[in-house]
C-alpha positions in Angstrom: -26.6 -5.6 -10.3 -23.3 -5.8 -8.6 -20.3 -5.6 -10.9 -17.5 -8.0 -10.0 -14.0 -6.5 -9.7 -10.5 -7.8 -10.0 -7.5 -6.2 -8.3 -3.9 -6.5 -9.5 -1.7 -7.7 -6.5 1.4 -5.5 -7.2 4.4 -4.9 -5.0 3.2 -1.4 -4.0 0.0 -2.9 -2.6 1.9 -5.8 -0.8 4.3 -3.2 0.7 1.5 -1.2 2.2 -0.2 -4.3 3.6 3.1 -5.4 5.2 3.5 -2.0 6.7 0.0 -2.2 8.1 0.8 -5.4 9.9 4.0 -3.9 11.3 1.9 -1.2 13.0 1.3 -3.8 15.8 4.9 -3.3 16.7 4.0 0.1 18.1 2.0 -1.2 21.1 4.5 -4.0 21.6 7.4 -1.5 21.8 5.4 0.7 24.1 4.6 -2.3 26.3 8.3 -3.3 26.6 9.2 0.4 27.3 6.7 0.7 30.1 7.5 -2.7 31.6 11.2 -1.7 31.7 10.3 1.5 33.6 7.9 0.0 36.2 9.2 -3.5 36.3 11.0 -3.2 39.7 8.0 -1.5 41.3 5.5 -4.0 39.9 7.7 -6.9 41.1 8.0 -5.5 44.6 4.2 -5.0 44.7 3.7 -8.7 43.6 6.2 -9.9 46.3 4.3 -8.0 49.0 0.8 -9.1 47.8 1.2 -12.3 45.9 -2.4 -12.8 44.8 -4.7 -12.8 41.7 -5.8 -9.2 42.4 -2.3 -7.9 42.3 -1.5 -9.8 39.0 -4.7 -8.5 37.5 -3.9 -4.9 38.6 -0.4 -5.0 37.1 -1.8 -6.4 33.8 -4.5 -3.6 33.7 -1.9 -1.0 34.5 0.4 -2.1 31.7 -2.5 -2.4 29.3 -3.8 1.2 30.1 -0.4 2.8 30.0 0.4 1.0 26.7 -2.9 2.2 25.3 -2.3 5.8 26.3 1.2 5.8 24.8 0.6 3.9 21.6 -3.0 4.8 20.5 -2.2 8.1 18.7 0.9 6.9 16.6 -0.9 3.6 15.9 -4.1 5.3 14.6 -2.1 7.9 12.6 -0.1 5.2 10.9 -3.3 3.2 10.4 -5.1 6.1 8.7 -2.2 7.0 6.5 -1.5 3.4 5.4 -5.2 2.7 4.8 -5.4 5.7 2.6 -2.4 4.5 0.6 -4.0 1.0 0.3 -7.4 2.4 -0.7 -6.0 4.7 -3.5 -3.7 2.0 -4.7 -6.5 -0.6 -4.9 -8.6 2.0 -6.8 -5.9 2.3 -9.4 -5.3 -1.5 -9.6 -9.0 -2.5 -9.9 -10.5 -3.6 -13.2 -14.0 -4.7 -14.1 -14.6 -8.4 -14.6 -15.9 -8.5 -18.1 -15.2 -12.1 -19.3 -14.7 -13.9 -16.0 -11.5 -15.9 -16.8 -8.7 -16.4 -14.4 -6.0 -17.4 -16.9 -4.9 -16.0 -20.2 -2.2 -17.7 -22.3 -2.1 -15.9 -25.6 0.5 -13.3 -26.4 -0.4 -9.7 -25.6 0.3 -8.6 -29.1 0.5 -4.8 -29.6 1.0 -4.0 -26.0 4.4 -2.5 -25.0 5.7 -3.3 -21.5 5.0 0.3 -20.5 1.5 0.1 -21.7 1.0 -3.1 -19.8 2.2 -1.3 -16.7 -0.2 1.6 -17.3 -3.1 -0.8 -17.6 -2.3 -2.6 -14.3 -2.3 0.5 -12.1 -2.6 3.6 -14.3 1.1 4.4 -13.8 4.5 4.0 -15.3 7.2 2.4 -13.1 10.3 3.3 -15.1 12.8 0.9 -13.5 11.0 -2.3 -14.4 9.2 -1.0 -17.5 12.5 0.0 -19.1 14.1 -3.3 -18.1 11.3 -5.2 -19.7 11.5 -3.0 -22.8 15.3 -3.6 -23.1 14.7 -7.3 -22.8 12.0 -7.1 -25.5 14.3 -5.2 -27.9 17.1 -7.7 -27.4 14.7 -10.5 -28.0 13.5 -8.9 -31.3 17.1 -8.4 -32.4 16.8 -4.6 -32.4 19.4 -3.9 -29.7 22.5 -5.7 -28.4 24.5 -5.2 -25.3 28.3 -4.9 -25.8 31.1 -6.1 -23.7 31.5 -2.7 -22.1 27.8 -2.7 -21.0 26.7 -0.2 -23.6 24.0 -0.7 -26.2 24.2 -0.8 -30.0 21.3 -0.9 -32.4 21.3 -3.6 -35.1 20.6 -3.4 -38.8 17.2 -4.9 -38.1 16.3 -1.8 -36.1 16.7 0.4 -39.2 14.5 -2.0 -41.2 11.8 -2.1 -38.6 8.9 0.2 -39.5 6.3 -0.6 -36.8 8.0 0.9 -33.7 6.3 3.5 -31.6 7.9 6.9 -31.1 8.5 6.0 -27.5 10.4 2.9 -28.6 12.6 4.8 -31.0 13.3 7.5 -28.3 14.3 4.9 -25.7 16.5 2.9 -28.1 18.1 6.1 -29.4 19.1 7.3 -26.0 20.1 3.9 -24.8 22.6 3.8 -27.6 23.8 7.3 -26.9 24.2 6.5 -23.3 22.3 9.6 -22.1 19.0 8.0 -21.1 17.8 9.1 -17.6 17.4 5.7 -15.9 15.8 7.2 -12.8 13.1 9.4 -14.3 12.9 10.3 -18.0 9.9 12.6 -18.2 10.0 12.8 -22.0 9.8 9.0 -22.4 7.0 8.7 -19.9 5.0 11.4 -21.7 5.4 9.7 -25.0 4.3 6.3 -23.6 1.3 7.9 -21.9 0.3 9.8 -25.1 0.5 6.5 -27.1 -1.7 4.7 -24.6 -4.3 7.4 -25.0 -4.1 7.5 -28.8 -4.3 3.7 -29.1 -7.5 3.8 -27.0 -6.4 1.9 -23.9 -6.9 4.9 -21.5 -8.5 8.3 -21.7 -8.1 11.5 -19.8 -10.6 12.1 -17.0 -13.2 14.8 -17.3 -14.3 17.2 -14.5 -14.4 15.4 -11.1 -17.8 14.9 -9.5 -18.0 17.3 -6.6 -20.6 15.1 -4.9 -18.0 12.6 -4.0 -15.9 15.1 -2.1 -19.0 16.3 -0.2 -19.8 12.7 0.8 -16.2 12.4 2.0 -16.6 15.4 4.2 -19.7 14.0 5.8 -17.8 11.0 7.3 -15.6 13.0 9.7 -18.6 15.2 10.6 -20.6 12.1 11.5 -17.7 10.8 13.5 -17.4 14.0 15.6 -21.2 14.2 16.0 -21.3 10.6 17.3 -18.6 11.5 19.8 -20.5 14.5 21.2 -23.7 12.5 21.4 -22.0 9.7 23.2 -20.3 12.0 25.7 -23.6 13.8 26.3 -25.4 10.6 27.1 -22.6 9.3 29.3 -22.1 12.4 31.4 -24.4 11.3 34.2 -22.8 7.8 34.3 -19.3 9.4 34.4 -20.3 11.7 37.2 -21.7 8.8 39.2 -18.5 6.8 38.5 -16.3 9.7 39.8 -18.4 10.1 42.9 -17.8 6.4 43.8 -14.1 6.7 43.2 -14.0 9.7 45.6 -15.1 7.4 48.4 -12.0 5.2 48.0 -9.5 5.3 50.9 -6.1 6.9 50.1 -2.9 4.9 49.9 -4.5 1.6 48.8 -2.3 -1.1 47.5 -2.8 -2.3 43.9 -4.7 -5.4 45.1 -7.0 -3.2 47.3 -7.7 -1.0 44.3 -8.7 -4.0 42.2 -11.0 -5.3 45.0 -12.5 -1.8 45.5 -13.4 -1.6 41.8 -14.8 -5.2 41.8 -17.0 -4.7 44.9 -18.6 -1.5 43.5 -19.2 -3.0 40.0 -17.3 -0.3 38.3 -15.9 -2.3 35.4 -18.6 -1.2 32.9 -17.7 2.4 33.7 -14.0 1.7 33.2 -14.7 0.0 29.9 -16.8 2.9 28.7 -14.1 5.4 29.7 -11.5 3.4 27.8 -13.7 3.2 24.7 -14.4 7.0 24.9 -10.7 7.6 25.2 -9.9 5.4 22.2 -12.6 7.1 20.2 -11.3 10.6 21.1 -7.7 9.6 20.3 -8.9 8.3 16.9 -10.4 11.7 16.2 -7.2 13.4 17.2 -5.1 11.1 15.0 -7.5 11.7 12.1 -7.1 15.5 12.5 -3.3 15.3 12.8 -3.1 13.1 9.7 -5.7 15.0 7.6 -3.1 17.0 5.7 -1.0 14.0 5.0 -4.1 12.0 3.9 -5.1 14.8 1.5 -1.7 14.9 0.0 -1.8 11.1 -0.5 -5.1 11.2 -2.2 -4.0 14.1 -4.5 -0.7 12.4 -5.3 -2.3 9.0 -6.1 -5.2 10.4 -8.1 -4.6 9.6 -11.8 -5.5 12.0 -14.6 -6.5 9.0 -16.8 -8.8 6.0 -16.6 -9.2 2.8 -18.6 -11.5 2.7 -21.6 -13.8 -0.3 -22.1 -11.2 -1.7 -24.6 -8.4 -0.9 -22.1 -10.3 -2.7 -19.3 -10.7 -5.8 -21.6 -7.0 -5.8 -22.2 -6.3 -5.2 -18.5 -8.3 -8.4 -17.8 -6.2 -10.3 -20.3 -3.1 -9.0 -18.5 -4.6 -10.1 -15.2 -5.1 -13.6 -16.6 -1.5 -13.6 -18.0 -0.1 -12.6 -14.6 -2.0 -15.5 -12.9 -0.8 -17.9 -15.7 2.8 -16.9 -15.2 2.6 -17.1 -11.4 0.8 -20.5 -11.2 2.1 -22.4 -14.2 5.7 -21.3 -14.9 9.0 -20.9 -13.2 9.7 -17.6 -14.9 10.2 -15.9 -11.5 13.6 -17.7 -11.4 14.7 -17.2 -15.0 17.5 -14.9 -15.9 17.6 -12.7 -19.0 19.2 -15.3 -21.2 16.1 -17.4 -21.0 14.3 -14.9 -23.2 15.4 -17.1 -26.2 13.3 -19.9 -24.8 10.3 -17.9 -23.3 10.3 -14.9 -25.6 7.6 -12.4 -24.7 6.4 -14.4 -21.7 9.6 -13.5 -19.9 9.1 -9.9 -20.8 5.6 -10.1 -19.3 7.0 -11.7 -16.2 9.3 -8.7 -15.7 6.7 -6.0 -16.3 4.1 -7.8 -14.1 6.6 -8.1 -11.2 6.8 -11.9 -11.4 10.5 -11.6 -12.0 12.4 -8.8 -10.3 15.7 -10.6 -10.7 16.1 -9.4 -14.3 15.2 -5.8 -13.3 17.9 -5.8 -10.6 20.4 -7.4 -13.0 19.9 -4.7 -15.6 19.9 -2.0 -12.9 23.2 -3.3 -11.4 24.7 -3.3 -14.9 23.7 0.3 -15.4 25.1 1.5 -12.1 28.3 -0.3 -12.8 28.6 1.4 -16.2 27.7 4.8 -14.9 
């Protein structure tokens, strides 16, 4: 039975998909560059032989030169970005346990950082701290002074249900020595709490069989290449023999007519496909080290528990609810009085980056 999955659409995933689409600028830039180099020669050829064969020859020349120049950088970028997308989707994927698209109840007991962990198994300090600060201010535990510093309130000292990570963050926000870029101590506390509360658990020993299967893919690709080349050798030799019979110093139109009369287009197409296949393998080899580093970097030492997956599905429904049925993406931090925790959720789920940027600007100005 196939298990349905849901994937959090986060900014990191959207960024990689945008980058993947931008890869098509590589052949476009190469085409413009080649056209600029040979434009005068091509125009002169067209003026001398103004017919369809000349136009077709120019188009084919530009196509083949663009292909030769752009195929390796295009495939390298494609392989690297696809690896990023694949590993990011893996971390953002949850099992569909209850099959609901929207969830409106408050996520009681979940801190902003824990919500972030459950979405993609990672802590993104900038937005998670911004959401936490917003939550502390909403609860009346922390206030921002006129000089952009933070002060704890009397309510903070009476509050007994704060996690250690919350007390650490509030304490250092008040002292003004919190590392806003990367506070390892705070991140470790949050991660330990997520484990102890049963939302995630540390992974065991990795299954070696998966890595063996991954190694079989490039081997199959290389084997397919050699089998194809072996079966095509006679056809390629025949193709070369026919080309050797072509007169020297033919015009572009004459070359096109020669290829058409001898029915050589299938041979040309096969050579182009073999070239693209080979360039893909070269790009794969050149990017292999980078791909391995990406996989290693994005591999998380934790995974969701069954309870964590249930809560992650609630978070998924909350994100959809905020996106489709509210205008929280446009609200500033003062709207927390009206929206309470829902504005906090909007921040941590990347539905409102305005507040993150506002808090970040305030910190930079103060520092």
